[in-house]
N, C-alpha and C positions, 0 to 999 in steps of 0.2 A: 847503744846503738846514736855515732851523732849525727845528725840531723837539722841543718839553715831552715830559716827561713824559708828563704827559698827552692828550697829543696822538697819541700808544701806547697808551693805553690802550681811547681811542677806535677805534683805527684794530686790534687790533686784537679787537675788540669787532664789530667793522662786520666784520671777515671770519666771522666768527660769527655776525651773521646770516642774508651772503650764504651761508654755507655751510646754513646750511637750505631759506636759496630755489633755490638749487641742487635738491636734493635735490627740496622739491616741484616747481621745473620741468621734470622728471630724470620726473619722473611727468604728470605731463601732456603729457610728451611720451610715453611710450608710449602711451598711452587709442589717439591716433586711429592708434597704426601696429599694437596690436590690431585695431579697429577694418577698419581695410586686410585684415586678416588673412580677419575673419570676411569679409566680403564678396566676396571674394576664393573664400574655404570655395564660401562661396556660390553663387558664380557655375559656377564651376567644376560644379556641384551641375546645374543650369540647362544647360552645356554638353551633360554627360553624357541630360541626357532631350532634347534637341535633336539628339544626335546616335541616339538610337532612335526618333525619332519620323523623320526620316534615313535611316535602315535601313528600320523597317515598310513609309515609301513608294514607298525602293524598292523592296522583295520585290513591293510590292502589285502596282508599275509591269509587274518582270519577269513575276513572275508571266501581267501581262492580255495584256506579249507575247506568253506560249506558248500561252496562250488563241487569237487572235485565230489561230497559226503553226494550232493544231489543229483551228481551225476549215477554212480553209486546208487541209490535205494529209484530212479527211474529205468537203467538196468536192468533193477530186482524184478523189479514190473514190469516190465518190460516180458525178461524172461518166461519167468511163474507163465505168462500170460500162454503163452504160447509153450507149455507142455499146457497144460489145463486140454487139452484134442486128445493128450493124450493120456490124458490116464485110467485106468482102466475102473476102481470106486469112484460112486457116490462120497466116503468119505475122504477118500485126496480129489476129490476133485472142491466137497470145501476146504480144507486145507489147504490150497489155492491161493483158491481167492481172499479170506483170511490174510493170508502171505500180502497177497498182492494186496490188499487193503490199506493191511500196517504199510506196506509199504507205500503208498499213495498218501497214509498220511507224515509220515514219520515230513514226505516231502516234502510235502504245504506248510511244516512247519519250519523246511530249514530254507524253503521260499521265502517266509514268513522273519526269517532270522537274516536271510541275505537279505534283503533287501532293507529293512533294518540300518543293519553294514553301511551300503551304498550308503544312506540318509548322514549316515557315517560319516564317511570316508571323506561326504561332500564339507563335513562341517572343519572337522580334520585338516584339509587342504583349505577351504578358506581363514582358516586360523594360522597357518603356515604362513600364505601369504600377506595377512597381515603383520604375521611378527617380523616378513620377509624387509618389507615396506618400513614397519615401524625400527628394526636392525642398520637396513637404510642411513634411515634419516638420526637415531642418534652416532652411526658414526662421523657422520658428515659433524655433527656440531662439537664431540667429544676433540675429532681434529683442530679445530676451529679452536676452539676451546684450548688445546695444547698449548698448541704456537703459540697461539700469546699468551701462555702462560714460560710455556720458554723461553718468548724474546723480556720475558717477563724480569725471568731468573736470568737473562744474563744483563739487561739492565742492572738490575739489583747487585752482579758479582762488578760493572764497573764500580760503581758505587765503594762495593767494599773493597778494590783493590787500593781505593785513591783514599777512601777514609785510615784503612790502615799503614800507606803510607807515610798519613797525619798521626797515625799513632805512634807508631815508631821515629816521626821527627821528635815528638812530645815530650817520648819513652826514657829521651838521650838527655836528661840533666840531669832524670834521678838515679845519685848512686846507685848500683848496681845489687848492695847488697839492702835496698831498701825491697830495691827493686820483685828482688825474688820475698820479699817477706808477701806483699801485695798482689801478685803472681798467684801466693800458694793463697794466700786465703781465698782472692775472688777464686781459684779451681778447688777449692769444695764448697760452692752454689752460693757463695757470699758479695753477690756484685757489689752490692756498695762498699767495699773494703776501708772505704777514707768516709767517714760518719765526727762530723762535730758534736762537739759537750752541747746538751740542750741543759741549761743549769746544768743542775748538778747530776746529767742525768748521760747516761750515751745514749745518745740520740736512736741505734739502730732496737737493741733490747733491754734498754732503759732500764736496767743496771744501776745502781748509784756508789756515783764514783766514790775514791779514796783524796781527801783532798792534799795529800804531797801526787797523786796523779794529776791532776787539773792546775796546780803547782807545774807539773813539770810539763804539761802539756802549754800551758801561758804562755812559759820560757820556750815553746817552738823546738829546744840546742837539742834530744834527741827524740829519736819517740819511739811515744808514745802507742799502748794497747789494752782498751778497756781486757777486764781481767775474766768478764764471761768471754765473752762475746770472740776477743780475739782482733776485728778486727781493730785498721788504725780510728784515735783516736786526735780531733786538732779543737781547739778552741776558736771560733769565728771571727773574732774580737783580733787574734793574730793572724789572718789570712786577711779582713779585713787593710791594716795597719799593712800588709804591704800590699798591698793592691793601689790605698792607695797613693 
């Protein structure tokens, strides 16, 4: 494929423009990831608050259940107490007394459990309040950071558009068939699609180049690629001579 020294020089200049675009694009890609991480942290704080609320609700429900249980034991003790005067035998009297004592003992245990639950509810409410305060602070911080990142992204987009216009202008002198090969190489992940020959080696993959390949690259009359990595290769002296 025919290639003049002017085309080669333009191709190298184009790669410089693309390198600048790649850097801007990398910054643009970084920002959404940072925003996502910030939002993930915010969601984590929201989850912590919701868990605190759920814990408080569960403790309050358990406390209510124990209070109802206590009321039942107290009612049973009261009922058995009223039945003492109506029993006819000593055995029945003793049996009722035992039931009353058991009900009172169980009621005492329940009261202790209720007091413990009250302490747990108070502690859970404090945790919930602290989580709410923490969430508010995180929300404000994340909002400010996201706003700053969005402004940064808008700036990068403006720079990208300007760099893209300059890149398109730099691509204009390059023959379409050469540009197609160049874009194909870059599309395969080799951003350094055009590399200089270093002594007798491809400076990218370090393979030793055949003498005829070096001769063709020195002439700079045709597109020359590395047989190993398929990058476009050139002699730095050729580009330097063109620049001079």
